[in-house]
N, CA, C and O atoms as CSV, one atom per row, in Angstrom:
chain,resi,resn,atom,element,x,y,z
A,1,MET,N,N,-17.180,-12.475,-23.058
A,1,MET,CA,C,-16.782,-11.436,-23.991
A,1,MET,C,C,-15.389,-11.740,-24.507
A,1,MET,O,O,-14.465,-11.949,-23.721
A,2,SER,N,N,-15.233,-11.767,-25.799
A,2,SER,CA,C,-13.922,-12.071,-26.374
A,2,SER,C,C,-13.130,-10.782,-26.556
A,2,SER,O,O,-13.695,-9.709,-26.770
A,3,PRO,N,N,-11.813,-10.912,-26.467
A,3,PRO,CA,C,-10.974,-9.718,-26.583
A,3,PRO,C,C,-10.994,-9.173,-28.006
A,3,PRO,O,O,-11.233,-9.905,-28.967
A,4,ALA,N,N,-10.741,-7.885,-28.120
A,4,ALA,CA,C,-10.650,-7.253,-29.438
A,4,ALA,C,C,-9.454,-7.843,-30.175
A,4,ALA,O,O,-8.450,-8.194,-29.555
A,5,PRO,N,N,-9.561,-7.951,-31.490
A,5,PRO,CA,C,-8.463,-8.577,-32.255
A,5,PRO,C,C,-7.124,-7.852,-32.115
A,5,PRO,O,O,-6.067,-8.478,-32.193
A,6,ASP,N,N,-7.166,-6.546,-31.910
A,6,ASP,CA,C,-5.907,-5.785,-31.825
A,6,ASP,C,C,-5.481,-5.524,-30.381
A,6,ASP,O,O,-4.609,-4.691,-30.134
A,7,GLU,N,N,-6.090,-6.231,-29.426
A,7,GLU,CA,C,-5.825,-5.973,-28.007
A,7,GLU,C,C,-4.349,-6.158,-27.657
A,7,GLU,O,O,-3.765,-5.310,-26.984
A,8,ARG,N,N,-3.747,-7.247,-28.103
A,8,ARG,CA,C,-2.335,-7.502,-27.807
A,8,ARG,C,C,-1.444,-6.421,-28.409
A,8,ARG,O,O,-0.472,-5.994,-27.785
A,9,ASP,N,N,-1.775,-5.981,-29.617
A,9,ASP,CA,C,-0.976,-4.925,-30.257
A,9,ASP,C,C,-1.095,-3.611,-29.478
A,9,ASP,O,O,-0.107,-2.902,-29.292
A,10,ARG,N,N,-2.308,-3.295,-29.028
A,10,ARG,CA,C,-2.494,-2.068,-28.257
A,10,ARG,C,C,-1.725,-2.135,-26.937
A,10,ARG,O,O,-1.163,-1.138,-26.485
A,11,ILE,N,N,-1.707,-3.318,-26.327
A,11,ILE,CA,C,-0.969,-3.472,-25.067
A,11,ILE,C,C,0.525,-3.295,-25.307
A,11,ILE,O,O,1.205,-2.622,-24.533
A,12,ARG,N,N,1.028,-3.889,-26.360
A,12,ARG,CA,C,2.473,-3.746,-26.665
A,12,ARG,C,C,2.830,-2.287,-26.949
A,12,ARG,O,O,3.862,-1.798,-26.489
A,13,ALA,N,N,1.986,-1.597,-27.700
A,13,ALA,CA,C,2.246,-0.184,-28.001
A,13,ALA,C,C,2.204,0.641,-26.713
A,13,ALA,O,O,3.018,1.544,-26.519
A,14,ALA,N,N,1.252,0.325,-25.837
A,14,ALA,CA,C,1.152,1.047,-24.566
A,14,ALA,C,C,2.383,0.779,-23.704
A,14,ALA,O,O,2.876,1.680,-23.026
A,15,MET,N,N,2.881,-0.460,-23.730
A,15,MET,CA,C,4.106,-0.789,-22.982
A,15,MET,C,C,5.251,0.088,-23.462
A,15,MET,O,O,5.994,0.657,-22.662
A,16,ASP,N,N,5.382,0.188,-24.765
A,16,ASP,CA,C,6.470,0.994,-25.331
A,16,ASP,C,C,6.347,2.456,-24.903
A,16,ASP,O,O,7.334,3.073,-24.504
A,17,ARG,N,N,5.134,3.008,-24.987
A,17,ARG,CA,C,4.946,4.415,-24.605
A,17,ARG,C,C,5.266,4.639,-23.133
A,17,ARG,O,O,5.941,5.609,-22.785
A,18,ILE,N,N,4.788,3.753,-22.268
A,18,ILE,CA,C,5.045,3.935,-20.833
A,18,ILE,C,C,6.530,3.807,-20.535
A,18,ILE,O,O,7.088,4.609,-19.786
A,19,LEU,N,N,7.169,2.807,-21.114
A,19,LEU,CA,C,8.598,2.592,-20.844
A,19,LEU,C,C,9.462,3.707,-21.423
A,19,LEU,O,O,10.554,3.971,-20.919
A,20,GLU,N,N,8.979,4.365,-22.481
A,20,GLU,CA,C,9.718,5.496,-23.056
A,20,GLU,C,C,9.390,6.813,-22.356
A,20,GLU,O,O,10.021,7.839,-22.610
A,21,GLY,N,N,8.387,6.768,-21.466
A,21,GLY,CA,C,8.000,7.981,-20.750
A,21,GLY,C,C,7.124,8.903,-21.566
A,21,GLY,O,O,7.073,10.103,-21.296
A,22,THR,N,N,6.429,8.367,-22.563
A,22,THR,CA,C,5.573,9.194,-23.420
A,22,THR,C,C,4.114,8.740,-23.352
A,22,THR,O,O,3.425,8.698,-24.371
A,23,ALA,N,N,3.662,8.410,-22.182
A,23,ALA,CA,C,2.282,7.940,-22.021
A,23,ALA,C,C,1.302,9.017,-22.470
A,23,ALA,O,O,1.503,10.205,-22.219
A,24,GLN,N,N,0.232,8.575,-23.142
A,24,GLN,CA,C,-0.758,9.513,-23.661
A,24,GLN,C,C,-2.110,9.402,-22.962
A,24,GLN,O,O,-2.850,10.382,-22.896
A,25,HIS,N,N,-2.437,8.235,-22.445
A,25,HIS,CA,C,-3.770,8.005,-21.898
A,25,HIS,C,C,-3.746,7.595,-20.422
A,25,HIS,O,O,-4.783,7.225,-19.871
A,26,SER,N,N,-2.590,7.656,-19.785
A,26,SER,CA,C,-2.482,7.277,-18.380
A,26,SER,C,C,-1.473,8.194,-17.707
A,26,SER,O,O,-0.921,9.101,-18.330
A,27,ASN,N,N,-1.245,7.942,-16.431
A,27,ASN,CA,C,-0.271,8.759,-15.703
A,27,ASN,C,C,1.160,8.286,-15.937
A,27,ASN,O,O,2.102,8.908,-15.446
A,28,GLY,N,N,1.336,7.195,-16.682
A,28,GLY,CA,C,2.668,6.703,-17.008
A,28,GLY,C,C,3.338,5.909,-15.906
A,28,GLY,O,O,4.527,5.602,-15.992
A,29,ALA,N,N,2.582,5.574,-14.868
A,29,ALA,CA,C,3.143,4.791,-13.764
A,29,ALA,C,C,3.519,3.401,-14.267
A,29,ALA,O,O,2.950,2.900,-15.237
A,30,LEU,N,N,4.467,2.801,-13.603
A,30,LEU,CA,C,4.936,1.471,-14.004
A,30,LEU,C,C,4.076,0.399,-13.329
A,30,LEU,O,O,4.575,-0.453,-12.594
A,31,THR,N,N,2.770,0.468,-13.602
A,31,THR,CA,C,1.830,-0.477,-13.018
A,31,THR,C,C,0.949,-1.075,-14.109
A,31,THR,O,O,0.851,-0.548,-15.218
A,32,ILE,N,N,0.312,-2.190,-13.761
A,32,ILE,CA,C,-0.611,-2.834,-14.684
A,32,ILE,C,C,-1.836,-1.955,-14.899
A,32,ILE,O,O,-2.385,-1.916,-16.000
A,33,VAL,N,N,-2.266,-1.256,-13.865
A,33,VAL,CA,C,-3.423,-0.369,-13.991
A,33,VAL,C,C,-3.130,0.704,-15.042
A,33,VAL,O,O,-3.949,0.952,-15.927
A,34,ALA,N,N,-1.967,1.335,-14.944
A,34,ALA,CA,C,-1.603,2.371,-15.912
A,34,ALA,C,C,-1.442,1.769,-17.309
A,34,ALA,O,O,-1.846,2.378,-18.299
A,35,LEU,N,N,-0.860,0.591,-17.387
A,35,LEU,CA,C,-0.685,-0.068,-18.691
A,35,LEU,C,C,-2.039,-0.362,-19.324
A,35,LEU,O,O,-2.231,-0.115,-20.515
A,36,ALA,N,N,-2.972,-0.883,-18.548
A,36,ALA,CA,C,-4.306,-1.169,-19.074
A,36,ALA,C,C,-4.988,0.114,-19.527
A,36,ALA,O,O,-5.614,0.148,-20.586
A,37,GLN,N,N,-4.868,1.159,-18.732
A,37,GLN,CA,C,-5.479,2.440,-19.095
A,37,GLN,C,C,-4.840,2.989,-20.370
A,37,GLN,O,O,-5.529,3.482,-21.262
A,38,GLU,N,N,-3.536,2.897,-20.438
A,38,GLU,CA,C,-2.815,3.382,-21.622
A,38,GLU,C,C,-3.225,2.612,-22.868
A,38,GLU,O,O,-3.337,3.193,-23.947
A,39,ALA,N,N,-3.452,1.305,-22.729
A,39,ALA,CA,C,-3.816,0.463,-23.873
A,39,ALA,C,C,-5.309,0.523,-24.170
A,39,ALA,O,O,-5.749,0.080,-25.231
A,40,GLY,N,N,-6.091,1.069,-23.238
A,40,GLY,CA,C,-7.533,1.130,-23.451
A,40,GLY,C,C,-8.201,-0.228,-23.307
A,40,GLY,O,O,-9.176,-0.534,-23.993
A,41,VAL,N,N,-7.654,-1.043,-22.394
A,41,VAL,CA,C,-8.224,-2.370,-22.144
A,41,VAL,C,C,-8.554,-2.487,-20.663
A,41,VAL,O,O,-7.989,-1.762,-19.843
A,42,PRO,N,N,-9.466,-3.396,-20.312
A,42,PRO,CA,C,-9.718,-3.595,-18.879
A,42,PRO,C,C,-8.498,-4.225,-18.213
A,42,PRO,O,O,-7.724,-4.940,-18.849
A,43,ARG,N,N,-8.344,-3.946,-16.934
A,43,ARG,CA,C,-7.179,-4.466,-16.205
A,43,ARG,C,C,-7.125,-5.984,-16.232
A,43,ARG,O,O,-6.044,-6.569,-16.296
A,44,ASN,N,N,-8.291,-6.625,-16.183
A,44,ASN,CA,C,-8.272,-8.091,-16.177
A,44,ASN,C,C,-7.772,-8.678,-17.494
A,44,ASN,O,O,-7.443,-9.862,-17.556
A,45,ALA,N,N,-7.711,-7.866,-18.540
A,45,ALA,CA,C,-7.116,-8.355,-19.784
A,45,ALA,C,C,-5.651,-8.714,-19.547
A,45,ALA,O,O,-5.126,-9.653,-20.145
A,46,LEU,N,N,-4.999,-7.953,-18.666
A,46,LEU,CA,C,-3.587,-8.218,-18.367
A,46,LEU,C,C,-3.412,-9.253,-17.260
A,46,LEU,O,O,-2.429,-9.995,-17.245
A,47,THR,N,N,-4.353,-9.299,-16.348
A,47,THR,CA,C,-4.199,-10.221,-15.216
A,47,THR,C,C,-4.782,-11.597,-15.494
A,47,THR,O,O,-4.500,-12.551,-14.768
A,48,GLN,N,N,-5.602,-11.707,-16.550
A,48,GLN,CA,C,-6.216,-13.002,-16.834
A,48,GLN,C,C,-5.931,-13.513,-18.240
A,48,GLN,O,O,-5.567,-14.676,-18.413
A,49,ARG,N,N,-6.093,-12.650,-19.252
A,49,ARG,CA,C,-5.935,-13.126,-20.638
A,49,ARG,C,C,-4.505,-13.043,-21.159
A,49,ARG,O,O,-4.052,-13.927,-21.885
A,50,HIS,N,N,-3.808,-11.996,-20.792
A,50,HIS,CA,C,-2.478,-11.759,-21.367
A,50,HIS,C,C,-1.407,-11.699,-20.280
A,50,HIS,O,O,-0.682,-10.712,-20.156
A,51,LEU,N,N,-1.325,-12.760,-19.506
A,51,LEU,CA,C,-0.335,-12.807,-18.419
A,51,LEU,C,C,1.085,-12.671,-18.963
A,51,LEU,O,O,1.953,-12.088,-18.314
A,52,ASP,N,N,1.312,-13.212,-20.152
A,52,ASP,CA,C,2.650,-13.119,-20.732
A,52,ASP,C,C,3.047,-11.668,-20.973
A,52,ASP,O,O,4.202,-11.302,-20.758
A,53,LEU,N,N,2.108,-10.839,-21.416
A,53,LEU,CA,C,2.422,-9.426,-21.642
A,53,LEU,C,C,2.640,-8.688,-20.320
A,53,LEU,O,O,3.512,-7.824,-20.220
A,54,LYS,N,N,1.841,-9.035,-19.309
A,54,LYS,CA,C,2.034,-8.428,-17.986
A,54,LYS,C,C,3.423,-8.776,-17.458
A,54,LYS,O,O,4.156,-7.904,-16.991
A,55,ASN,N,N,3.775,-10.047,-17.535
A,55,ASN,CA,C,5.087,-10.481,-17.049
A,55,ASN,C,C,6.207,-9.845,-17.864
A,55,ASN,O,O,7.244,-9.472,-17.315
A,56,ASP,N,N,6.001,-9.721,-19.163
A,56,ASP,CA,C,7.004,-9.084,-20.030
A,56,ASP,C,C,7.175,-7.613,-19.646
A,56,ASP,O,O,8.292,-7.097,-19.630
A,57,PHE,N,N,6.067,-6.945,-19.340
A,57,PHE,CA,C,6.125,-5.533,-18.931
A,57,PHE,C,C,6.974,-5.384,-17.672
A,57,PHE,O,O,7.884,-4.557,-17.625
A,58,TYR,N,N,6.672,-6.188,-16.654
A,58,TYR,CA,C,7.446,-6.102,-15.410
A,58,TYR,C,C,8.906,-6.503,-15.628
A,58,TYR,O,O,9.800,-5.939,-14.997
A,59,ALA,N,N,9.153,-7.464,-16.507
A,59,ALA,CA,C,10.536,-7.868,-16.796
A,59,ALA,C,C,11.295,-6.713,-17.440
A,59,ALA,O,O,12.456,-6.473,-17.108
A,60,GLN,N,N,10.654,-6.002,-18.352
A,60,GLN,CA,C,11.314,-4.863,-19.006
A,60,GLN,C,C,11.576,-3.734,-18.003
A,60,GLN,O,O,12.611,-3.069,-18.062
A,61,VAL,N,N,10.641,-3.528,-17.096
A,61,VAL,CA,C,10.830,-2.492,-16.073
A,61,VAL,C,C,12.056,-2.829,-15.235
A,61,VAL,O,O,12.903,-1.971,-14.985
A,62,ARG,N,N,12.144,-4.088,-14.802
A,62,ARG,CA,C,13.289,-4.505,-13.977
A,62,ARG,C,C,14.595,-4.475,-14.767
A,62,ARG,O,O,15.644,-4.124,-14.226
A,63,ALA,N,N,14.529,-4.841,-16.039
A,63,ALA,CA,C,15.731,-4.855,-16.875
A,63,ALA,C,C,16.310,-3.452,-17.024
A,63,ALA,O,O,17.518,-3.296,-17.197
A,64,ARG,N,N,15.482,-2.460,-16.961
A,64,ARG,CA,C,15.946,-1.078,-17.073
A,64,ARG,C,C,16.447,-0.546,-15.732
A,64,ARG,O,O,16.851,0.611,-15.615
A,65,GLY,N,N,16.411,-1.418,-14.725
A,65,GLY,CA,C,16.871,-1.009,-13.403
A,65,GLY,C,C,15.829,-0.232,-12.627
A,65,GLY,O,O,16.138,0.373,-11.600
A,66,GLN,N,N,14.610,-0.243,-13.106
A,66,GLN,CA,C,13.537,0.461,-12.425
A,66,GLN,C,C,12.718,-0.543,-11.617
A,66,GLN,O,O,12.713,-1.739,-11.907
A,67,THR,N,N,12.048,-0.046,-10.630
A,67,THR,CA,C,11.177,-0.874,-9.809
A,67,THR,C,C,9.738,-0.469,-10.097
A,67,THR,O,O,9.417,0.720,-10.090
A,68,PRO,N,N,8.877,-1.434,-10.349
A,68,PRO,CA,C,7.476,-1.082,-10.604
A,68,PRO,C,C,6.886,-0.332,-9.412
A,68,PRO,O,O,7.235,-0.594,-8.261
A,69,ASP,N,N,5.988,0.604,-9.709
A,69,ASP,CA,C,5.361,1.418,-8.664
A,69,ASP,C,C,4.644,0.559,-7.628
A,69,ASP,O,O,4.661,0.862,-6.435
A,70,SER,N,N,4.018,-0.510,-8.094
A,70,SER,CA,C,3.301,-1.372,-7.150
A,70,SER,C,C,4.272,-2.008,-6.163
A,70,SER,O,O,3.949,-2.162,-4.985
A,71,GLU,N,N,5.452,-2.375,-6.635
A,71,GLU,CA,C,6.457,-2.962,-5.738
A,71,GLU,C,C,6.982,-1.918,-4.759
A,71,GLU,O,O,7.219,-2.224,-3.590
A,72,ILE,N,N,7.162,-0.705,-5.226
A,72,ILE,CA,C,7.618,0.379,-4.352
A,72,ILE,C,C,6.595,0.607,-3.240
A,72,ILE,O,O,6.957,0.737,-2.071
A,73,ARG,N,N,5.300,0.655,-3.619
A,73,ARG,CA,C,4.253,0.850,-2.614
A,73,ARG,C,C,4.229,-0.297,-1.610
A,73,ARG,O,O,4.078,-0.070,-0.410
A,74,LEU,N,N,4.376,-1.522,-2.096
A,74,LEU,CA,C,4.373,-2.674,-1.196
A,74,LEU,C,C,5.566,-2.635,-0.247
A,74,LEU,O,O,5.428,-2.943,0.937
A,75,ARG,N,N,6.721,-2.261,-0.754
A,75,ARG,CA,C,7.898,-2.167,0.109
A,75,ARG,C,C,7.714,-1.093,1.179
A,75,ARG,O,O,8.120,-1.284,2.326
A,76,GLN,N,N,7.103,0.036,0.810
A,76,GLN,CA,C,6.830,1.085,1.793
A,76,GLN,C,C,5.843,0.595,2.847
A,76,GLN,O,O,5.979,0.896,4.033
A,77,GLN,N,N,4.856,-0.158,2.396
A,77,GLN,CA,C,3.874,-0.696,3.336
A,77,GLN,C,C,4.527,-1.699,4.278
A,77,GLN,O,O,4.192,-1.748,5.462
A,78,ILE,N,N,5.450,-2.493,3.764
A,78,ILE,CA,C,6.165,-3.461,4.606
A,78,ILE,C,C,6.952,-2.734,5.691
A,78,ILE,O,O,6.951,-3.152,6.848
A,79,VAL,N,N,7.618,-1.657,5.320
A,79,VAL,CA,C,8.387,-0.879,6.300
A,79,VAL,C,C,7.463,-0.345,7.394
A,79,VAL,O,O,7.777,-0.437,8.580
A,80,LYS,N,N,6.313,0.217,6.984
A,80,LYS,CA,C,5.365,0.748,7.971
A,80,LYS,C,C,4.853,-0.361,8.886
A,80,LYS,O,O,4.740,-0.173,10.098
A,81,LEU,N,N,4.544,-1.513,8.300
A,81,LEU,CA,C,4.035,-2.621,9.108
A,81,LEU,C,C,5.084,-3.130,10.089
A,81,LEU,O,O,4.757,-3.488,11.221
A,82,LYS,N,N,6.338,-3.162,9.660
A,82,LYS,CA,C,7.405,-3.585,10.569
A,82,LYS,C,C,7.555,-2.593,11.718
A,82,LYS,O,O,7.772,-2.993,12.862
A,83,GLU,N,N,7.440,-1.297,11.416
A,83,GLU,CA,C,7.513,-0.284,12.467
A,83,GLU,C,C,6.356,-0.448,13.450
A,83,GLU,O,O,6.550,-0.370,14.663
A,84,LEU,N,N,5.152,-0.676,12.921
A,84,LEU,CA,C,4.000,-0.880,13.792
A,84,LEU,C,C,4.162,-2.131,14.643
A,84,LEU,O,O,3.804,-2.140,15.821
A,85,ARG,N,N,4.697,-3.173,14.050
A,85,ARG,CA,C,4.899,-4.414,14.789
A,85,ARG,C,C,5.902,-4.216,15.927
A,85,ARG,O,O,5.703,-4.729,17.028
A,86,ALA,N,N,6.975,-3.476,15.662
A,86,ALA,CA,C,7.967,-3.197,16.706
A,86,ALA,C,C,7.337,-2.350,17.818
A,86,ALA,O,O,7.576,-2.586,19.002
A,87,LYS,N,N,6.534,-1.366,17.420
A,87,LYS,CA,C,5.861,-0.520,18.414
A,87,LYS,C,C,4.899,-1.363,19.251
A,87,LYS,O,O,4.836,-1.214,20.471
A,88,ASP,N,N,4.157,-2.243,18.594
A,88,ASP,CA,C,3.227,-3.124,19.317
A,88,ASP,C,C,3.971,-4.051,20.269
A,88,ASP,O,O,3.502,-4.307,21.378
A,89,ALA,N,N,5.121,-4.555,19.848
A,89,ALA,CA,C,5.903,-5.444,20.711
A,89,ALA,C,C,6.377,-4.701,21.948
A,89,ALA,O,O,6.352,-5.249,23.051
A,90,THR,N,N,6.809,-3.461,21.775
A,90,THR,CA,C,7.234,-2.644,22.911
A,90,THR,C,C,6.069,-2.393,23.859
A,90,THR,O,O,6.203,-2.518,25.076
A,91,GLU,N,N,4.931,-2.039,23.288
A,91,GLU,CA,C,3.750,-1.779,24.112
A,91,GLU,C,C,3.299,-3.045,24.837
A,91,GLU,O,O,2.913,-2.992,26.004
A,92,LEU,N,N,3.349,-4.173,24.147
A,92,LEU,CA,C,2.958,-5.439,24.770
A,92,LEU,C,C,3.886,-5.789,25.931
A,92,LEU,O,O,3.426,-6.250,26.975
A,93,ALA,N,N,5.173,-5.575,25.758
A,93,ALA,CA,C,6.122,-5.843,26.841
A,93,ALA,C,C,5.820,-4.948,28.045
A,93,ALA,O,O,5.870,-5.402,29.188
A,94,GLN,N,N,5.510,-3.687,27.788
A,94,GLN,CA,C,5.175,-2.764,28.879
A,94,GLN,C,C,3.891,-3.203,29.580
A,94,GLN,O,O,3.804,-3.161,30.807
A,95,LEU,N,N,2.909,-3.617,28.808
A,95,LEU,CA,C,1.648,-4.074,29.402
A,95,LEU,C,C,1.850,-5.324,30.247
A,95,LEU,O,O,1.231,-5.460,31.302
A,96,ARG,N,N,2.688,-6.220,29.809
A,96,ARG,CA,C,2.975,-7.421,30.606
A,96,ARG,C,C,3.648,-7.052,31.920
A,96,ARG,O,O,3.342,-7.624,32.966
A,97,THR,N,N,4.561,-6.097,31.860
A,97,THR,CA,C,5.221,-5.627,33.084
A,97,THR,C,C,4.193,-4.980,34.011
A,97,THR,O,O,4.202,-5.207,35.221
A,98,ASP,N,N,3.306,-4.170,33.424
A,98,ASP,CA,C,2.271,-3.521,34.225
A,98,ASP,C,C,1.361,-4.544,34.889
A,98,ASP,O,O,0.992,-4.384,36.053
A,99,VAL,N,N,1.000,-5.583,34.167
A,99,VAL,CA,C,0.123,-6.614,34.729
A,99,VAL,C,C,0.795,-7.284,35.922
A,99,VAL,O,O,0.162,-7.480,36.959
A,100,GLU,N,N,2.065,-7.635,35.783
A,100,GLU,CA,C,2.787,-8.254,36.905
A,100,GLU,C,C,2.804,-7.330,38.121
A,100,GLU,O,O,2.594,-7.776,39.249
A,101,TYR,N,N,3.051,-6.065,37.890
A,101,TYR,CA,C,3.071,-5.090,38.976
A,101,TYR,C,C,1.697,-4.988,39.626
A,101,TYR,O,O,1.587,-4.998,40.852
A,102,LEU,N,N,0.653,-4.892,38.815
A,102,LEU,CA,C,-0.697,-4.757,39.350
A,102,LEU,C,C,-1.135,-6.003,40.121
A,102,LEU,O,O,-1.852,-5.891,41.115
A,103,VAL,N,N,-0.717,-7.175,39.679
A,103,VAL,CA,C,-1.037,-8.404,40.410
A,103,VAL,C,C,-0.395,-8.366,41.788
A,103,VAL,O,O,-1.027,-8.739,42.776
A,104,ARG,N,N,0.862,-7.917,41.863
A,104,ARG,CA,C,1.529,-7.804,43.164
A,104,ARG,C,C,0.795,-6.815,44.059
A,104,ARG,O,O,0.598,-7.089,45.243
A,105,VAL,N,N,0.389,-5.676,43.521
A,105,VAL,CA,C,-0.324,-4.671,44.302
A,105,VAL,C,C,-1.655,-5.224,44.801
A,105,VAL,O,O,-2.009,-5.027,45.963
A,106,VAL,N,N,-2.391,-5.911,43.941
A,106,VAL,CA,C,-3.672,-6.492,44.361
A,106,VAL,C,C,-3.442,-7.507,45.476
A,106,VAL,O,O,-4.205,-7.539,46.441
A,107,ASN,N,N,-2.413,-8.329,45.363
A,107,ASN,CA,C,-2.114,-9.293,46.427
A,107,ASN,C,C,-1.778,-8.589,47.740
A,107,ASN,O,O,-2.231,-9.015,48.802
A,108,GLN,N,N,-0.997,-7.526,47.678
A,108,GLN,CA,C,-0.660,-6.777,48.890
A,108,GLN,C,C,-1.904,-6.145,49.509
A,108,GLN,O,O,-2.087,-6.192,50.725
A,109,LEU,N,N,-2.747,-5.562,48.684
A,109,LEU,CA,C,-3.961,-4.935,49.190
A,109,LEU,C,C,-4.926,-5.974,49.766
A,109,LEU,O,O,-5.605,-5.711,50.758
A,110,THR,N,N,-4.985,-7.128,49.156
A,110,THR,CA,C,-5.840,-8.195,49.673
A,110,THR,C,C,-5.352,-8.641,51.047
A,110,THR,O,O,-6.151,-8.822,51.965
A,111,ALA,N,N,-4.041,-8.817,51.187
A,111,ALA,CA,C,-3.479,-9.206,52.485
A,111,ALA,C,C,-3.731,-8.118,53.523
A,111,ALA,O,O,-4.083,-8.426,54.661
A,112,HIS,N,N,-3.559,-6.869,53.156
A,112,HIS,CA,C,-3.792,-5.753,54.073
A,112,HIS,C,C,-5.263,-5.692,54.468
A,112,HIS,O,O,-5.584,-5.478,55.637
A,113,ASN,N,N,-6.143,-5.876,53.513
A,113,ASN,CA,C,-7.575,-5.878,53.789
A,113,ASN,C,C,-7.945,-7.016,54.738
A,113,ASN,O,O,-8.748,-6.834,55.653
A,114,ARG,N,N,-7.359,-8.180,54.517
A,114,ARG,CA,C,-7.619,-9.328,55.394
A,114,ARG,C,C,-7.201,-8.997,56.825
A,114,ARG,O,O,-7.912,-9.332,57.772
A,115,GLN,N,N,-6.055,-8.343,56.986
A,115,GLN,CA,C,-5.583,-7.949,58.323
A,115,GLN,C,C,-6.557,-6.967,58.967
A,115,GLN,O,O,-6.864,-7.085,60.154
A,116,LEU,N,N,-7.036,-6.017,58.205
A,116,LEU,CA,C,-7.981,-5.036,58.743
A,116,LEU,C,C,-9.301,-5.689,59.136
A,116,LEU,O,O,-9.868,-5.350,60.175
A,117,VAL,N,N,-9.798,-6.621,58.323
A,117,VAL,CA,C,-11.045,-7.313,58.650
A,117,VAL,C,C,-10.883,-8.099,59.939
A,117,VAL,O,O,-11.779,-8.097,60.784
A,118,LEU,N,N,-9.750,-8.771,60.100
A,118,LEU,CA,C,-9.500,-9.525,61.340
A,118,LEU,C,C,-9.374,-8.587,62.532
A,118,LEU,O,O,-9.849,-8.902,63.623
A,119,ALA,N,N,-8.742,-7.446,62.333
A,119,ALA,CA,C,-8.570,-6.484,63.429
A,119,ALA,C,C,-9.913,-5.920,63.869
A,119,ALA,O,O,-10.128,-5.727,65.065
A,120,VAL,N,N,-10.803,-5.654,62.956
A,120,VAL,CA,C,-12.110,-5.106,63.281
A,120,VAL,C,C,-12.962,-6.160,63.980
A,120,VAL,O,O,-13.799,-5.820,64.817
A,121,ALA,N,N,-12.761,-7.436,63.649
A,121,ALA,CA,C,-13.570,-8.509,64.218
A,121,ALA,C,C,-13.228,-8.779,65.676
A,121,ALA,O,O,-14.054,-9.361,66.379
A,122,ARG,N,N,-12.071,-8.394,66.162
A,122,ARG,CA,C,-11.704,-8.624,67.573
A,122,ARG,C,C,-12.534,-7.719,68.466
A,122,ARG,O,O,-12.826,-6.578,68.107
A,123,PRO,N,N,-12.923,-8.244,69.663
A,123,PRO,CA,C,-13.741,-7.417,70.561
A,123,PRO,C,C,-12.983,-6.201,71.085
A,123,PRO,O,O,-13.589,-5.150,71.292
A,124,ASP,N,N,-11.692,-6.314,71.301
A,124,ASP,CA,C,-10.916,-5.186,71.822
A,124,ASP,C,C,-10.198,-4.430,70.689
A,124,ASP,O,O,-9.112,-3.885,70.889
A,125,ALA,N,N,-10.801,-4.407,69.532
A,125,ALA,CA,C,-10.159,-3.832,68.342
A,125,ALA,C,C,-9.949,-2.334,68.491
A,125,ALA,O,O,-10.862,-1.604,68.878
A,126,PRO,N,N,-8.719,-1.874,68.174
A,126,PRO,CA,C,-8.479,-0.434,68.186
A,126,PRO,C,C,-9.058,0.217,66.926
A,126,PRO,O,O,-9.060,1.441,66.798
A,127,VAL,N,N,-9.541,-0.601,66.010
A,127,VAL,CA,C,-10.088,-0.104,64.739
A,127,VAL,C,C,-11.599,-0.286,64.780
A,127,VAL,O,O,-12.074,-1.331,65.224
A,128,ARG,N,N,-12.347,0.675,64.342
A,128,ARG,CA,C,-13.794,0.603,64.327
A,128,ARG,C,C,-14.271,0.823,62.898
A,128,ARG,O,O,-13.790,1.726,62.214
A,129,ALA,N,N,-15.211,0.004,62.444
A,129,ALA,CA,C,-15.773,0.150,61.096
A,129,ALA,C,C,-16.690,1.349,61.070
A,129,ALA,O,O,-17.482,1.550,61.991
A,130,LEU,N,N,-16.591,2.140,60.033
A,130,LEU,CA,C,-17.447,3.310,59.883
A,130,LEU,C,C,-18.777,2.882,59.263
A,130,LEU,O,O,-18.833,1.947,58.464
A,131,PRO,N,N,-19.834,3.576,59.640
A,131,PRO,CA,C,-21.113,3.238,59.006
A,131,PRO,C,C,-21.071,3.628,57.528
A,131,PRO,O,O,-20.359,4.550,57.130
A,132,THR,N,N,-21.833,2.921,56.751
A,132,THR,CA,C,-21.861,3.211,55.307
A,132,THR,C,C,-23.167,3.894,54.961
A,132,THR,O,O,-24.161,3.749,55.672
A,133,GLN,N,N,-23.163,4.626,53.888
A,133,GLN,CA,C,-24.367,5.293,53.434
A,133,GLN,C,C,-24.460,5.145,51.919
A,133,GLN,O,O,-23.442,4.994,51.243
A,134,PRO,N,N,-25.645,5.188,51.400
A,134,PRO,CA,C,-25.774,5.006,49.952
A,134,PRO,C,C,-25.199,6.201,49.197
A,134,PRO,O,O,-25.322,7.352,49.615
A,135,HIS,N,N,-24.581,5.887,48.092
A,135,HIS,CA,C,-24.031,6.896,47.191
A,135,HIS,C,C,-25.146,7.308,46.230
A,135,HIS,O,O,-26.031,6.496,45.959
A,136,PRO,N,N,-25.138,8.531,45.706
A,136,PRO,CA,C,-26.209,8.967,44.791
A,136,PRO,C,C,-26.410,8.028,43.589
A,136,PRO,O,O,-27.519,7.929,43.064
A,137,ASN,N,N,-25.342,7.340,43.152
A,137,ASN,CA,C,-25.510,6.468,41.980
A,137,ASN,C,C,-25.966,5.062,42.373
A,137,ASN,O,O,-26.040,4.171,41.528
A,138,GLY,N,N,-26.277,4.864,43.686
A,138,GLY,CA,C,-26.853,3.588,44.108
A,138,GLY,C,C,-25.880,2.614,44.739
A,138,GLY,O,O,-26.307,1.620,45.326
A,139,ARG,N,N,-24.582,2.871,44.634
A,139,ARG,CA,C,-23.599,1.967,45.255
A,139,ARG,C,C,-23.380,2.383,46.697
A,139,ARG,O,O,-23.561,3.546,47.057
A,140,TRP,N,N,-22.988,1.420,47.516
A,140,TRP,CA,C,-22.686,1.717,48.924
A,140,TRP,C,C,-21.213,2.052,49.030
A,140,TRP,O,O,-20.362,1.369,48.460
A,141,VAL,N,N,-20.925,3.108,49.763
A,141,VAL,CA,C,-19.535,3.521,49.973
A,141,VAL,C,C,-19.317,3.791,51.445
A,141,VAL,O,O,-20.269,4.147,52.140
A,142,PRO,N,N,-18.114,3.639,51.945
A,142,PRO,CA,C,-17.840,3.936,53.360
A,142,PRO,C,C,-17.867,5.429,53.601
A,142,PRO,O,O,-17.660,5.876,54.729
């Protein structure tokens, strides 16, 4: 599909309206989506056919000291992602500490269990193993 002959003119007029704050067919946001809507063209007209106009639009936005809405959203997302990453790093450090602690506890319990098994195995053991009975869910418990 070939572009309409007046497509570039409509895009330029839409750029002017958005930059002047007098958008008629869009929300007036400083984005390519709003520019395409304002010009009455598909978004890919700006991202594929008229890259020069898209770049010119963003250049004019920056020249006025404004930041495009898409850049503002991306910067906000970056901040959120950095916060999540810091939170994840803190949680990961805590989990690593917990794992080290749990490994020590398992080693201590294993050593204690080994001592108890040896104590029960002696003929003169002061410790006696209790009989086991089946648990309702099928596992054996002391």
